[in-house]
N, C-alpha and C positions, 0 to 999 in steps of 0.2 A: 504494500500500500504506500503510494508516494503522495506527498503533499506539496503543492506549489504555494510558496509563501508570498501571496499577494495580500497586502495589508490595507484595509479600509479603516479609517478612524471615524469616530463619532463624537458629537456633543453628548454630554451625559447629564441626565436629570434624575433625581430620586426623591420619592416621597417615602420616608422611612422614620416612623416614630410610633409611639404607642397609640396615637390618635389617627394615624394615617391609614390609607387603604393598602399599605404594603405593596406598592406598585413601582416597578423600575421602568423608566421611560428614557429612551435615547433615540438618536438618529444616526444612521451610517450614510455618509456622503457617497455619491456615485454608486449606489447600490444597483446591481444589474440582474438580479436573480428572481425578481418578482416576489409574489407572496411565499412565505416560508414559515416553518414551525421551529420552535426552540424547545429543546428537552434533553432527555437522556436515552440511551439505547442499551438494552440488556442483551449481552452477547450470548447468553444461554437460551433464553426464550425467543429472542429476536424481536421482542416487543419494545415499543417506544413509550416513554412517559412525557407527555407534552405539558409545558407550563408557561409557554410564551409564544410570541410570533413576531415576524417582520413583514411589514406590508410592502407593496411594490415601490413605495417612495423611500424605503429604508428606515421607516419608523419602527423601533424596537419597543415591545411591551412584554414584561415578565411579571407574572403574578407570584407573590410570596404568600402562598395559601396557608391559612391557619391550621389546616388538617394535613399538612405536608408529610409529617412523620407517619401518620396512619396510612397514607397512600403508599409510602415506601414499604410499610409492613405488608400491605396487600400485594405489592409487587414482589416482595421477597417470597411470599407464599407461592406465587406463580412460578418463580425461579426454582423453588424446591421441588415442585411437581415435575419439572423437566430436567432437573439436575442429574449429572452422572451418578452412578452408584458410589456411595462413600463420601459424597460431597454434601455438606450441610450449609444452607444459607443462614446467616445471622446478622442482626443489626449491629452497627458499629457502636462503640461506647466512647466516652470522652478519653479515658485512659489509653485505649487502644489506638484511637485516632491521633492523639498527641503523644505517642510513645517515644521513649528514648532508651537506647541500648545501655547507656551509662547510668540509668535510673536516677538522674539528677533533677527530675521534675517532681513537684508536689501537687497532689490533687485533693479536691474536696468533691465528693459525689462523683468519683471517677467512673462508676458503673452506669452513670446516666446515659440513656440511649441518645444517639445523635445521628443526624442525616444532613447532608450538605448539597448545595448546588455545586456541581463540578467547576473547577477553575476554568476548564475548557468546556463550554456548552455546545452540544450538537445542534446543527442547523439542518433541518430536513426539508425536502421537497416531496409532497405527497405523503405516503405513509412511512416509507423507510429509506428513501433515497437520500444519502448524506451529501449535503452541499458543502459543508465545511464546519468550522469551529469558531466560537466567539470567546473572547476573554477581556475582562476589564483590567487595564494596567496603565501605568503612567508613561510608558514609552514603548516603542516598537521592539527594542532589543529584548525586553523582558517577555513580551508576548511571543516573539520568535523562539526564545529559549525553551518555553513550555510547548509551543507547537511542534518543535523538533525533538522533544523529549531529551533536552539537554545537549543536543548536538551543536547548536549554534551558540554564539557568545551572548552572555547576558550583560546587564549594566545595573548601576544603582538606580533605585526607584521603588515603586509600590505596585502591588497587585492585591485583589480583593477576593473574599470568599464569603458567601452567605451560608450560615449554619443554623440548623433547627434542633433544639433540645426539648425533651419532655419534662425536664426538671433543671433547676439551676445547678451550676458546677463551676469550679475554679481550677485554673491551671497556672502555676507559677514556676519559675526557675529557668536555668540555661541548659540546653542540650548541646553537647559538643561531640562531633564525629570527625575522626581523621579520614581524609579523602586522599587517595593516591592518584597522582597525575598520570599523564600518558608516557612520560619518560621515567627512566629508572631513578630511584632515590629522590623523587620529587613528590612532596605531599603538602597538605595544608589542613588546618583545623577549621571546619565549618561549624558555626554556632547559630542556634536559634534561641533568642531570649523571649520567654513567654510571660505575659502579664494579662491573663484573661479571666475576667469575672463574668462568666456567661450566664445569661438569663433564660428562663423558660420561654420557648417560642423562638422567633428569629433573632439572630445575632449577626452583625456585620463585622468581619475580621479583616484587619489590614496587615499585610505582610510587607515590611519595609526593608528592602535590601540596602543596608547602609555601608557595606564594604564588600568589595569583590577581590578575587584572587586571579592573577594572570599567570598561567604557566609559561615556561620558556618557549613552548610551541605557539604561544599567542592565544591559546584557549582561555576563556574567561568564565569563571564560575561565581555563584553567590558565596560569600564568606561569612558575613555577619548579617543576620536578619532579625529585626524586631517584630514580634507578633503581639498585637494588642486589639482590644475591642474599641470600635469607634461608632459614633452616632450619625455622622454625615459623610458624604462622599467627598474626598479631597478634590480640589479644583483641577488638579493636573490629570485626573483619571479620564481615559478615553476607552471606548470599545474597539477592539481589533478583531478583524475577521480574516480567517485563512481558508480559502477554498480547497476542497478535497479534489485531487486529480488522480 
């Protein structure tokens, strides 16, 4: 599966508060693909979960539904029915989602169930034809880094993720991981600093890449990332779209 990284940016607006309609609205300039759906794809069942759309003018609408976790539970049950023998579907929890091999994170209510909108949202034409992927980020390099699964260089900046919890939970601490580069004896320590006081319902999480590491080959990776809960969309955030080819 090859992806052509053609990037469309968008203006970004958000209604996100306890009193809002939990609606994300934006516009992608020069949109050429007509009406499309936004959602997720289950690779086991082949079914899609739709929660947004793009119209022919490039206007994005994504609904943050109040029963999102219940719908994910129903989707999981369908997955289990068609799953291979010995495979068991299960909901994510806070402690498993924000896990750290060095056990340097502290949790309150770490067993709380959690479900998130993916950093890269699927864009569909019709029922299952994948047009490409959407991602909110502060620059093209960050979007390309994730679109390419880390093959392209990243840069400092921000990206966002919406996460739904069925109960409040807290994640604090620093997770450090030693990453080995492409050349012999070259490594660096990647850290994520967590300060998350997560609430029941929808939470907007900001990942801020504050420092990068450049290998001798020129490959650039995230090095230090701050992870925190925010209430409003940073002004520098745009939507980026990568068509699937």
